mmCIF file of the N, C-alpha and C atoms, coordinates in Angstrom:
data_MODEL
# 
_entry.id   MODEL 
# 
loop_
_atom_site.group_PDB 
_atom_site.id 
_atom_site.type_symbol 
_atom_site.label_atom_id 
_atom_site.label_alt_id 
_atom_site.label_comp_id 
_atom_site.label_asym_id 
_atom_site.label_entity_id 
_atom_site.label_seq_id 
_atom_site.pdbx_PDB_ins_code 
_atom_site.Cartn_x 
_atom_site.Cartn_y 
_atom_site.Cartn_z 
_atom_site.occupancy 
_atom_site.B_iso_or_equiv 
_atom_site.pdbx_formal_charge 
_atom_site.auth_seq_id 
_atom_site.auth_comp_id 
_atom_site.auth_asym_id 
_atom_site.auth_atom_id 
_atom_site.pdbx_PDB_model_num 
ATOM 1   N N  . MET A 1 1  ? 16.936  -20.928 -14.201 1.00 0.00 ? 1  MET A N  1 
ATOM 2   C CA . MET A 1 1  ? 15.702  -21.085 -13.834 1.00 0.00 ? 1  MET A CA 1 
ATOM 3   C C  . MET A 1 1  ? 15.788  -21.959 -12.309 1.00 0.00 ? 1  MET A C  1 
ATOM 4   N N  . ASN A 1 2  ? 15.232  -21.554 -10.837 1.00 0.00 ? 2  ASN A N  1 
ATOM 5   C CA . ASN A 1 2  ? 15.571  -21.987 -9.815  1.00 0.00 ? 2  ASN A CA 1 
ATOM 6   C C  . ASN A 1 2  ? 14.962  -22.328 -9.094  1.00 0.00 ? 2  ASN A C  1 
ATOM 7   N N  . ASP A 1 3  ? 14.772  -23.522 -9.541  1.00 0.00 ? 3  ASP A N  1 
ATOM 8   C CA . ASP A 1 3  ? 13.498  -25.421 -9.051  1.00 0.00 ? 3  ASP A CA 1 
ATOM 9   C C  . ASP A 1 3  ? 13.712  -25.539 -7.565  1.00 0.00 ? 3  ASP A C  1 
ATOM 10  N N  . GLY A 1 4  ? 13.763  -24.077 -7.071  1.00 0.00 ? 4  GLY A N  1 
ATOM 11  C CA . GLY A 1 4  ? 14.438  -24.890 -5.301  1.00 0.00 ? 4  GLY A CA 1 
ATOM 12  C C  . GLY A 1 4  ? 14.210  -23.041 -5.330  1.00 0.00 ? 4  GLY A C  1 
ATOM 13  N N  . ALA A 1 5  ? 13.334  -22.303 -5.720  1.00 0.00 ? 5  ALA A N  1 
ATOM 14  C CA . ALA A 1 5  ? 12.189  -21.319 -5.283  1.00 0.00 ? 5  ALA A CA 1 
ATOM 15  C C  . ALA A 1 5  ? 11.769  -20.814 -4.015  1.00 0.00 ? 5  ALA A C  1 
ATOM 16  N N  . THR A 1 6  ? 11.867  -20.231 -3.483  1.00 0.00 ? 6  THR A N  1 
ATOM 17  C CA . THR A 1 6  ? 10.509  -20.366 -1.836  1.00 0.00 ? 6  THR A CA 1 
ATOM 18  C C  . THR A 1 6  ? 9.976   -19.318 -1.691  1.00 0.00 ? 6  THR A C  1 
ATOM 19  N N  . PRO A 1 7  ? 8.511   -19.247 -1.769  1.00 0.00 ? 7  PRO A N  1 
ATOM 20  C CA . PRO A 1 7  ? 7.787   -18.035 -1.922  1.00 0.00 ? 7  PRO A CA 1 
ATOM 21  C C  . PRO A 1 7  ? 8.708   -16.797 -0.122  1.00 0.00 ? 7  PRO A C  1 
ATOM 22  N N  . LEU A 1 8  ? 8.225   -16.050 -0.178  1.00 0.00 ? 8  LEU A N  1 
ATOM 23  C CA . LEU A 1 8  ? 9.446   -14.599 0.354   1.00 0.00 ? 8  LEU A CA 1 
ATOM 24  C C  . LEU A 1 8  ? 8.290   -15.270 1.668   1.00 0.00 ? 8  LEU A C  1 
ATOM 25  N N  . SER A 1 9  ? 8.917   -15.170 2.844   1.00 0.00 ? 9  SER A N  1 
ATOM 26  C CA . SER A 1 9  ? 8.339   -15.331 4.549   1.00 0.00 ? 9  SER A CA 1 
ATOM 27  C C  . SER A 1 9  ? 7.944   -13.390 4.540   1.00 0.00 ? 9  SER A C  1 
ATOM 28  N N  . ASN A 1 10 ? 6.392   -13.765 5.479   1.00 0.00 ? 10 ASN A N  1 
ATOM 29  C CA . ASN A 1 10 ? 5.547   -12.448 5.234   1.00 0.00 ? 10 ASN A CA 1 
ATOM 30  C C  . ASN A 1 10 ? 6.863   -11.715 6.238   1.00 0.00 ? 10 ASN A C  1 
ATOM 31  N N  . ARG A 1 11 ? 7.714   -11.484 7.696   1.00 0.00 ? 11 ARG A N  1 
ATOM 32  C CA . ARG A 1 11 ? 8.856   -10.812 7.466   1.00 0.00 ? 11 ARG A CA 1 
ATOM 33  C C  . ARG A 1 11 ? 9.801   -10.512 6.350   1.00 0.00 ? 11 ARG A C  1 
ATOM 34  N N  . ALA A 1 12 ? 9.993   -11.171 6.074   1.00 0.00 ? 12 ALA A N  1 
ATOM 35  C CA . ALA A 1 12 ? 11.618  -10.594 4.578   1.00 0.00 ? 12 ALA A CA 1 
ATOM 36  C C  . ALA A 1 12 ? 10.117  -9.824  3.548   1.00 0.00 ? 12 ALA A C  1 
ATOM 37  N N  . ILE A 1 13 ? 8.975   -9.376  2.991   1.00 0.00 ? 13 ILE A N  1 
ATOM 38  C CA . ILE A 1 13 ? 8.454   -8.731  2.369   1.00 0.00 ? 13 ILE A CA 1 
ATOM 39  C C  . ILE A 1 13 ? 8.101   -7.988  3.973   1.00 0.00 ? 13 ILE A C  1 
ATOM 40  N N  . GLU A 1 14 ? 7.261   -7.644  4.077   1.00 0.00 ? 14 GLU A N  1 
ATOM 41  C CA . GLU A 1 14 ? 8.038   -6.269  5.797   1.00 0.00 ? 14 GLU A CA 1 
ATOM 42  C C  . GLU A 1 14 ? 8.750   -5.907  5.274   1.00 0.00 ? 14 GLU A C  1 
ATOM 43  N N  . ALA A 1 15 ? 10.322  -6.475  5.044   1.00 0.00 ? 15 ALA A N  1 
ATOM 44  C CA . ALA A 1 15 ? 11.686  -5.982  5.978   1.00 0.00 ? 15 ALA A CA 1 
ATOM 45  C C  . ALA A 1 15 ? 11.670  -5.187  3.827   1.00 0.00 ? 15 ALA A C  1 
ATOM 46  N N  . LEU A 1 16 ? 11.432  -5.500  3.160   1.00 0.00 ? 16 LEU A N  1 
ATOM 47  C CA . LEU A 1 16 ? 11.825  -5.253  1.684   1.00 0.00 ? 16 LEU A CA 1 
ATOM 48  C C  . LEU A 1 16 ? 10.602  -4.197  1.749   1.00 0.00 ? 16 LEU A C  1 
ATOM 49  N N  . VAL A 1 17 ? 9.490   -3.835  2.048   1.00 0.00 ? 17 VAL A N  1 
ATOM 50  C CA . VAL A 1 17 ? 8.261   -2.515  1.747   1.00 0.00 ? 17 VAL A CA 1 
ATOM 51  C C  . VAL A 1 17 ? 8.919   -1.751  2.746   1.00 0.00 ? 17 VAL A C  1 
ATOM 52  N N  . LYS A 1 18 ? 9.859   -1.489  3.914   1.00 0.00 ? 18 LYS A N  1 
ATOM 53  C CA . LYS A 1 18 ? 9.954   -1.210  4.758   1.00 0.00 ? 18 LYS A CA 1 
ATOM 54  C C  . LYS A 1 18 ? 11.632  0.019   4.177   1.00 0.00 ? 18 LYS A C  1 
ATOM 55  N N  . LYS A 1 19 ? 11.879  -1.337  3.736   1.00 0.00 ? 19 LYS A N  1 
ATOM 56  C CA . LYS A 1 19 ? 13.577  -0.356  3.326   1.00 0.00 ? 19 LYS A CA 1 
ATOM 57  C C  . LYS A 1 19 ? 12.978  0.171   1.784   1.00 0.00 ? 19 LYS A C  1 
ATOM 58  N N  . TYR A 1 20 ? 12.765  -0.205  1.019   1.00 0.00 ? 20 TYR A N  1 
ATOM 59  C CA . TYR A 1 20 ? 12.487  0.301   0.344   1.00 0.00 ? 20 TYR A CA 1 
ATOM 60  C C  . TYR A 1 20 ? 11.267  1.898   -0.153  1.00 0.00 ? 20 TYR A C  1 
ATOM 61  N N  . THR A 1 21 ? 10.822  2.009   1.106   1.00 0.00 ? 21 THR A N  1 
ATOM 62  C CA . THR A 1 21 ? 9.757   2.508   1.368   1.00 0.00 ? 21 THR A CA 1 
ATOM 63  C C  . THR A 1 21 ? 9.825   4.106   1.951   1.00 0.00 ? 21 THR A C  1 
ATOM 64  N N  . LYS A 1 22 ? 11.217  3.603   2.794   1.00 0.00 ? 22 LYS A N  1 
ATOM 65  C CA . LYS A 1 22 ? 11.573  4.515   4.087   1.00 0.00 ? 22 LYS A CA 1 
ATOM 66  C C  . LYS A 1 22 ? 12.847  5.337   2.851   1.00 0.00 ? 22 LYS A C  1 
ATOM 67  N N  . ALA A 1 23 ? 13.639  4.543   1.945   1.00 0.00 ? 23 ALA A N  1 
ATOM 68  C CA . ALA A 1 23 ? 14.967  5.307   0.691   1.00 0.00 ? 23 ALA A CA 1 
ATOM 69  C C  . ALA A 1 23 ? 13.499  5.994   -0.698  1.00 0.00 ? 23 ALA A C  1 
ATOM 70  N N  . PHE A 1 24 ? 12.789  6.035   -0.112  1.00 0.00 ? 24 PHE A N  1 
ATOM 71  C CA . PHE A 1 24 ? 11.933  7.649   -1.343  1.00 0.00 ? 24 PHE A CA 1 
ATOM 72  C C  . PHE A 1 24 ? 10.758  8.590   -0.125  1.00 0.00 ? 24 PHE A C  1 
ATOM 73  N N  . LYS A 1 25 ? 10.533  7.645   1.264   1.00 0.00 ? 25 LYS A N  1 
ATOM 74  C CA . LYS A 1 25 ? 9.646   8.966   2.262   1.00 0.00 ? 25 LYS A CA 1 
ATOM 75  C C  . LYS A 1 25 ? 11.243  9.410   3.181   1.00 0.00 ? 25 LYS A C  1 
ATOM 76  N N  . SER A 1 26 ? 11.499  10.013  2.879   1.00 0.00 ? 26 SER A N  1 
ATOM 77  C CA . SER A 1 26 ? 12.318  10.988  3.461   1.00 0.00 ? 26 SER A CA 1 
ATOM 78  C C  . SER A 1 26 ? 12.734  10.225  4.818   1.00 0.00 ? 26 SER A C  1 
ATOM 79  N N  . ASN A 1 27 ? 13.190  8.679   4.723   1.00 0.00 ? 27 ASN A N  1 
ATOM 80  C CA . ASN A 1 27 ? 13.078  8.133   6.010   1.00 0.00 ? 27 ASN A CA 1 
ATOM 81  C C  . ASN A 1 27 ? 12.859  8.382   6.695   1.00 0.00 ? 27 ASN A C  1 
ATOM 82  N N  . LYS A 1 28 ? 11.249  7.740   6.282   1.00 0.00 ? 28 LYS A N  1 
ATOM 83  C CA . LYS A 1 28 ? 9.921   7.114   7.040   1.00 0.00 ? 28 LYS A CA 1 
ATOM 84  C C  . LYS A 1 28 ? 9.757   6.007   6.342   1.00 0.00 ? 28 LYS A C  1 
ATOM 85  N N  . SER A 1 29 ? 9.444   5.150   7.225   1.00 0.00 ? 29 SER A N  1 
ATOM 86  C CA . SER A 1 29 ? 8.748   3.579   6.345   1.00 0.00 ? 29 SER A CA 1 
ATOM 87  C C  . SER A 1 29 ? 8.182   2.521   6.420   1.00 0.00 ? 29 SER A C  1 
ATOM 88  N N  . MET A 1 30 ? 7.474   2.118   5.560   1.00 0.00 ? 30 MET A N  1 
ATOM 89  C CA . MET A 1 30 ? 5.431   2.061   5.456   1.00 0.00 ? 30 MET A CA 1 
ATOM 90  C C  . MET A 1 30 ? 5.177   0.493   5.872   1.00 0.00 ? 30 MET A C  1 
ATOM 91  N N  . SER A 1 31 ? 4.460   0.170   6.540   1.00 0.00 ? 31 SER A N  1 
ATOM 92  C CA . SER A 1 31 ? 4.327   -1.131  6.150   1.00 0.00 ? 31 SER A CA 1 
ATOM 93  C C  . SER A 1 31 ? 3.098   -1.835  6.047   1.00 0.00 ? 31 SER A C  1 
ATOM 94  N N  . PRO A 1 32 ? 3.385   -3.128  4.930   1.00 0.00 ? 32 PRO A N  1 
ATOM 95  C CA . PRO A 1 32 ? 2.899   -4.026  4.074   1.00 0.00 ? 32 PRO A CA 1 
ATOM 96  C C  . PRO A 1 32 ? 0.926   -3.814  3.754   1.00 0.00 ? 32 PRO A C  1 
ATOM 97  N N  . HIS A 1 33 ? 0.729   -3.348  5.495   1.00 0.00 ? 33 HIS A N  1 
ATOM 98  C CA . HIS A 1 33 ? -0.537  -2.709  5.412   1.00 0.00 ? 33 HIS A CA 1 
ATOM 99  C C  . HIS A 1 33 ? -1.124  -1.960  5.125   1.00 0.00 ? 33 HIS A C  1 
ATOM 100 N N  . LYS A 1 34 ? 0.303   -0.475  5.397   1.00 0.00 ? 34 LYS A N  1 
ATOM 101 C CA . LYS A 1 34 ? 0.321   0.688   4.998   1.00 0.00 ? 34 LYS A CA 1 
ATOM 102 C C  . LYS A 1 34 ? 0.083   1.539   3.831   1.00 0.00 ? 34 LYS A C  1 
ATOM 103 N N  . LEU A 1 35 ? 1.097   0.380   2.801   1.00 0.00 ? 35 LEU A N  1 
ATOM 104 C CA . LEU A 1 35 ? 0.817   0.509   1.791   1.00 0.00 ? 35 LEU A CA 1 
ATOM 105 C C  . LEU A 1 35 ? -0.801  0.329   0.863   1.00 0.00 ? 35 LEU A C  1 
ATOM 106 N N  . ARG A 1 36 ? -0.859  -1.258  1.383   1.00 0.00 ? 36 ARG A N  1 
ATOM 107 C CA . ARG A 1 36 ? -1.851  -1.885  0.914   1.00 0.00 ? 36 ARG A CA 1 
ATOM 108 C C  . ARG A 1 36 ? -3.640  -0.918  0.422   1.00 0.00 ? 36 ARG A C  1 
ATOM 109 N N  . HIS A 1 37 ? -3.351  -0.708  2.222   1.00 0.00 ? 37 HIS A N  1 
ATOM 110 C CA . HIS A 1 37 ? -4.540  0.414   2.536   1.00 0.00 ? 37 HIS A CA 1 
ATOM 111 C C  . HIS A 1 37 ? -4.412  1.484   1.519   1.00 0.00 ? 37 HIS A C  1 
ATOM 112 N N  . THR A 1 38 ? -3.039  2.010   1.262   1.00 0.00 ? 38 THR A N  1 
ATOM 113 C CA . THR A 1 38 ? -2.830  3.244   0.731   1.00 0.00 ? 38 THR A CA 1 
ATOM 114 C C  . THR A 1 38 ? -3.667  3.689   -0.358  1.00 0.00 ? 38 THR A C  1 
ATOM 115 N N  . TYR A 1 39 ? -2.559  1.877   -1.346  1.00 0.00 ? 39 TYR A N  1 
ATOM 116 C CA . TYR A 1 39 ? -3.211  1.982   -2.969  1.00 0.00 ? 39 TYR A CA 1 
ATOM 117 C C  . TYR A 1 39 ? -4.677  1.357   -3.366  1.00 0.00 ? 39 TYR A C  1 
ATOM 118 N N  . GLY A 1 40 ? -5.424  0.674   -1.123  1.00 0.00 ? 40 GLY A N  1 
ATOM 119 C CA . GLY A 1 40 ? -6.448  0.368   -2.381  1.00 0.00 ? 40 GLY A CA 1 
ATOM 120 C C  . GLY A 1 40 ? -7.306  2.393   -1.901  1.00 0.00 ? 40 GLY A C  1 
ATOM 121 N N  . THR A 1 41 ? -7.007  2.944   -0.740  1.00 0.00 ? 41 THR A N  1 
ATOM 122 C CA . THR A 1 41 ? -7.330  3.788   -0.805  1.00 0.00 ? 41 THR A CA 1 
ATOM 123 C C  . THR A 1 41 ? -7.751  4.846   -1.865  1.00 0.00 ? 41 THR A C  1 
ATOM 124 N N  . ASN A 1 42 ? -6.243  5.535   -2.668  1.00 0.00 ? 42 ASN A N  1 
ATOM 125 C CA . ASN A 1 42 ? -5.996  5.445   -3.609  1.00 0.00 ? 42 ASN A CA 1 
ATOM 126 C C  . ASN A 1 42 ? -6.587  5.565   -5.262  1.00 0.00 ? 42 ASN A C  1 
ATOM 127 N N  . LEU A 1 43 ? -6.454  4.161   -5.832  1.00 0.00 ? 43 LEU A N  1 
ATOM 128 C CA . LEU A 1 43 ? -6.800  3.504   -6.768  1.00 0.00 ? 43 LEU A CA 1 
ATOM 129 C C  . LEU A 1 43 ? -8.806  3.191   -6.921  1.00 0.00 ? 43 LEU A C  1 
ATOM 130 N N  . MET A 1 44 ? -9.558  3.604   -5.273  1.00 0.00 ? 44 MET A N  1 
ATOM 131 C CA . MET A 1 44 ? -11.330 3.974   -5.426  1.00 0.00 ? 44 MET A CA 1 
ATOM 132 C C  . MET A 1 44 ? -11.231 6.093   -5.183  1.00 0.00 ? 44 MET A C  1 
ATOM 133 N N  . GLU A 1 45 ? -10.364 6.506   -5.463  1.00 0.00 ? 45 GLU A N  1 
ATOM 134 C CA . GLU A 1 45 ? -10.957 8.112   -5.380  1.00 0.00 ? 45 GLU A CA 1 
ATOM 135 C C  . GLU A 1 45 ? -10.607 7.825   -6.669  1.00 0.00 ? 45 GLU A C  1 
ATOM 136 N N  . GLN A 1 46 ? -8.929  7.267   -7.393  1.00 0.00 ? 46 GLN A N  1 
ATOM 137 C CA . GLN A 1 46 ? -9.043  7.658   -9.398  1.00 0.00 ? 46 GLN A CA 1 
ATOM 138 C C  . GLN A 1 46 ? -9.882  6.824   -10.114 1.00 0.00 ? 46 GLN A C  1 
ATOM 139 N N  . SER A 1 47 ? -10.749 5.954   -9.293  1.00 0.00 ? 47 SER A N  1 
ATOM 140 C CA . SER A 1 47 ? -11.668 4.964   -10.371 1.00 0.00 ? 47 SER A CA 1 
ATOM 141 C C  . SER A 1 47 ? -13.241 5.219   -9.826  1.00 0.00 ? 47 SER A C  1 
ATOM 142 N N  . GLY A 1 48 ? -13.165 4.890   -9.013  1.00 0.00 ? 48 GLY A N  1 
ATOM 143 C CA . GLY A 1 48 ? -14.084 5.049   -8.009  1.00 0.00 ? 48 GLY A CA 1 
ATOM 144 C C  . GLY A 1 48 ? -15.048 3.236   -8.888  1.00 0.00 ? 48 GLY A C  1 
ATOM 145 N N  . ASP A 1 49 ? -13.748 2.517   -9.497  1.00 0.00 ? 49 ASP A N  1 
ATOM 146 C CA . ASP A 1 49 ? -14.502 1.634   -9.648  1.00 0.00 ? 49 ASP A CA 1 
ATOM 147 C C  . ASP A 1 49 ? -14.300 0.061   -8.690  1.00 0.00 ? 49 ASP A C  1 
ATOM 148 N N  . ILE A 1 50 ? -15.578 -0.082  -7.707  1.00 0.00 ? 50 ILE A N  1 
ATOM 149 C CA . ILE A 1 50 ? -15.561 -1.028  -6.052  1.00 0.00 ? 50 ILE A CA 1 
ATOM 150 C C  . ILE A 1 50 ? -14.985 -2.949  -6.655  1.00 0.00 ? 50 ILE A C  1 
ATOM 151 N N  . HIS A 1 51 ? -15.466 -2.674  -7.955  1.00 0.00 ? 51 HIS A N  1 
ATOM 152 C CA . HIS A 1 51 ? -15.247 -4.005  -8.949  1.00 0.00 ? 51 HIS A CA 1 
ATOM 153 C C  . HIS A 1 51 ? -13.466 -4.029  -8.881  1.00 0.00 ? 51 HIS A C  1 
ATOM 154 N N  . LEU A 1 52 ? -12.870 -3.313  -9.574  1.00 0.00 ? 52 LEU A N  1 
ATOM 155 C CA . LEU A 1 52 ? -11.684 -3.280  -10.048 1.00 0.00 ? 52 LEU A CA 1 
ATOM 156 C C  . LEU A 1 52 ? -11.295 -3.239  -8.535  1.00 0.00 ? 52 LEU A C  1 
ATOM 157 N N  . LEU A 1 53 ? -11.702 -2.670  -7.290  1.00 0.00 ? 53 LEU A N  1 
ATOM 158 C CA . LEU A 1 53 ? -10.683 -2.134  -6.336  1.00 0.00 ? 53 LEU A CA 1 
ATOM 159 C C  . LEU A 1 53 ? -10.880 -3.797  -5.738  1.00 0.00 ? 53 LEU A C  1 
ATOM 160 N N  . MET A 1 54 ? -11.887 -5.183  -5.745  1.00 0.00 ? 54 MET A N  1 
ATOM 161 C CA . MET A 1 54 ? -12.385 -6.036  -5.184  1.00 0.00 ? 54 MET A CA 1 
ATOM 162 C C  . MET A 1 54 ? -11.407 -7.211  -5.487  1.00 0.00 ? 54 MET A C  1 
ATOM 163 N N  . THR A 1 55 ? -10.814 -7.227  -7.138  1.00 0.00 ? 55 THR A N  1 
ATOM 164 C CA . THR A 1 55 ? -9.920  -8.333  -8.094  1.00 0.00 ? 55 THR A CA 1 
ATOM 165 C C  . THR A 1 55 ? -9.004  -6.803  -7.352  1.00 0.00 ? 55 THR A C  1 
ATOM 166 N N  . GLN A 1 56 ? -8.224  -6.039  -7.323  1.00 0.00 ? 56 GLN A N  1 
ATOM 167 C CA . GLN A 1 56 ? -6.699  -6.201  -7.085  1.00 0.00 ? 56 GLN A CA 1 
ATOM 168 C C  . GLN A 1 56 ? -6.277  -6.203  -5.915  1.00 0.00 ? 56 GLN A C  1 
ATOM 169 N N  . LEU A 1 57 ? -7.390  -5.981  -4.630  1.00 0.00 ? 57 LEU A N  1 
ATOM 170 C CA . LEU A 1 57 ? -7.495  -6.422  -3.397  1.00 0.00 ? 57 LEU A CA 1 
ATOM 171 C C  . LEU A 1 57 ? -7.557  -7.697  -2.924  1.00 0.00 ? 57 LEU A C  1 
ATOM 172 N N  . GLY A 1 58 ? -8.235  -8.323  -3.763  1.00 0.00 ? 58 GLY A N  1 
ATOM 173 C CA . GLY A 1 58 ? -8.588  -9.925  -3.208  1.00 0.00 ? 58 GLY A CA 1 
ATOM 174 C C  . GLY A 1 58 ? -9.587  -10.096 -2.568  1.00 0.00 ? 58 GLY A C  1 
ATOM 175 N N  . HIS A 1 59 ? -11.087 -8.837  -2.083  1.00 0.00 ? 59 HIS A N  1 
ATOM 176 C CA . HIS A 1 59 ? -11.568 -8.747  -1.641  1.00 0.00 ? 59 HIS A CA 1 
ATOM 177 C C  . HIS A 1 59 ? -12.692 -9.517  -2.453  1.00 0.00 ? 59 HIS A C  1 
ATOM 178 N N  . THR A 1 60 ? -13.602 -10.514 -1.580  1.00 0.00 ? 60 THR A N  1 
ATOM 179 C CA . THR A 1 60 ? -14.661 -11.178 -2.418  1.00 0.00 ? 60 THR A CA 1 
ATOM 180 C C  . THR A 1 60 ? -15.910 -10.783 -1.824  1.00 0.00 ? 60 THR A C  1 
ATOM 181 N N  . SER A 1 61 ? -16.153 -9.443  -0.758  1.00 0.00 ? 61 SER A N  1 
ATOM 182 C CA . SER A 1 61 ? -17.273 -8.608  -0.918  1.00 0.00 ? 61 SER A CA 1 
ATOM 183 C C  . SER A 1 61 ? -17.528 -7.361  -0.950  1.00 0.00 ? 61 SER A C  1 
ATOM 184 N N  . THR A 1 62 ? -17.975 -6.562  -1.083  1.00 0.00 ? 62 THR A N  1 
ATOM 185 C CA . THR A 1 62 ? -18.410 -5.305  -1.512  1.00 0.00 ? 62 THR A CA 1 
ATOM 186 C C  . THR A 1 62 ? -18.665 -3.800  -0.244  1.00 0.00 ? 62 THR A C  1 
ATOM 187 N N  . THR A 1 63 ? -18.516 -5.178  0.717   1.00 0.00 ? 63 THR A N  1 
ATOM 188 C CA . THR A 1 63 ? -18.461 -4.573  2.732   1.00 0.00 ? 63 THR A CA 1 
ATOM 189 C C  . THR A 1 63 ? -17.721 -4.081  3.045   1.00 0.00 ? 63 THR A C  1 
ATOM 190 N N  . THR A 1 64 ? -16.222 -5.437  2.613   1.00 0.00 ? 64 THR A N  1 
ATOM 191 C CA . THR A 1 64 ? -15.668 -4.555  3.258   1.00 0.00 ? 64 THR A CA 1 
ATOM 192 C C  . THR A 1 64 ? -14.252 -3.248  2.331   1.00 0.00 ? 64 THR A C  1 
ATOM 193 N N  . ALA A 1 65 ? -14.816 -4.308  0.903   1.00 0.00 ? 65 ALA A N  1 
ATOM 194 C CA . ALA A 1 65 ? -13.721 -3.363  -0.435  1.00 0.00 ? 65 ALA A CA 1 
ATOM 195 C C  . ALA A 1 65 ? -14.625 -2.035  0.153   1.00 0.00 ? 65 ALA A C  1 
ATOM 196 N N  . ALA A 1 66 ? -15.777 -2.017  0.192   1.00 0.00 ? 66 ALA A N  1 
ATOM 197 C CA . ALA A 1 66 ? -16.918 -0.442  0.158   1.00 0.00 ? 66 ALA A CA 1 
ATOM 198 C C  . ALA A 1 66 ? -15.750 0.412   1.703   1.00 0.00 ? 66 ALA A C  1 
ATOM 199 N N  . LEU A 1 67 ? -15.172 -0.097  2.796   1.00 0.00 ? 67 LEU A N  1 
ATOM 200 C CA . LEU A 1 67 ? -13.798 0.349   2.676   1.00 0.00 ? 67 LEU A CA 1 
ATOM 201 C C  . LEU A 1 67 ? -13.085 2.064   2.908   1.00 0.00 ? 67 LEU A C  1 
ATOM 202 N N  . TYR A 1 68 ? -12.952 0.820   2.006   1.00 0.00 ? 68 TYR A N  1 
ATOM 203 C CA . TYR A 1 68 ? -11.766 2.213   0.784   1.00 0.00 ? 68 TYR A CA 1 
ATOM 204 C C  . TYR A 1 68 ? -12.472 3.470   0.382   1.00 0.00 ? 68 TYR A C  1 
ATOM 205 N N  . THR A 1 69 ? -13.752 3.296   -0.006  1.00 0.00 ? 69 THR A N  1 
ATOM 206 C CA . THR A 1 69 ? -14.576 4.996   -0.624  1.00 0.00 ? 69 THR A CA 1 
ATOM 207 C C  . THR A 1 69 ? -14.672 5.507   0.010   1.00 0.00 ? 69 THR A C  1 
ATOM 208 N N  . ASN A 1 70 ? -14.243 5.469   2.191   1.00 0.00 ? 70 ASN A N  1 
ATOM 209 C CA . ASN A 1 70 ? -14.527 6.416   2.490   1.00 0.00 ? 70 ASN A CA 1 
ATOM 210 C C  . ASN A 1 70 ? -13.470 5.669   4.042   1.00 0.00 ? 70 ASN A C  1 
ATOM 211 N N  . PRO A 1 71 ? -12.457 6.454   3.453   1.00 0.00 ? 71 PRO A N  1 
ATOM 212 C CA . PRO A 1 71 ? -11.156 5.535   4.458   1.00 0.00 ? 71 PRO A CA 1 
ATOM 213 C C  . PRO A 1 71 ? -10.677 6.195   5.797   1.00 0.00 ? 71 PRO A C  1 
ATOM 214 N N  . GLU A 1 72 ? -11.990 8.299   6.065   1.00 0.00 ? 72 GLU A N  1 
ATOM 215 C CA . GLU A 1 72 ? -11.639 8.237   6.910   1.00 0.00 ? 72 GLU A CA 1 
ATOM 216 C C  . GLU A 1 72 ? -12.892 8.117   7.662   1.00 0.00 ? 72 GLU A C  1 
ATOM 217 N N  . GLY A 1 73 ? -13.840 8.087   7.650   1.00 0.00 ? 73 GLY A N  1 
ATOM 218 C CA . GLY A 1 73 ? -15.206 7.300   8.092   1.00 0.00 ? 73 GLY A CA 1 
ATOM 219 C C  . GLY A 1 73 ? -15.709 6.612   9.018   1.00 0.00 ? 73 GLY A C  1 
# 
């Protein structure tokens, strides 16, 4: 166990997301924001459960979570 472990920085997370999405999406990278939004939209389409979405994305408002029910509207 590494007692000196520190959380990843925002830049490090962004670099990892871009690196791995580029590797799997035909050389097109994705930002962490886009990845999160895609996940939220897909979760709502598949489950229709706004409370599950709120839990998964850390939302406290159904108004915010409802943005994923109609992402293009």
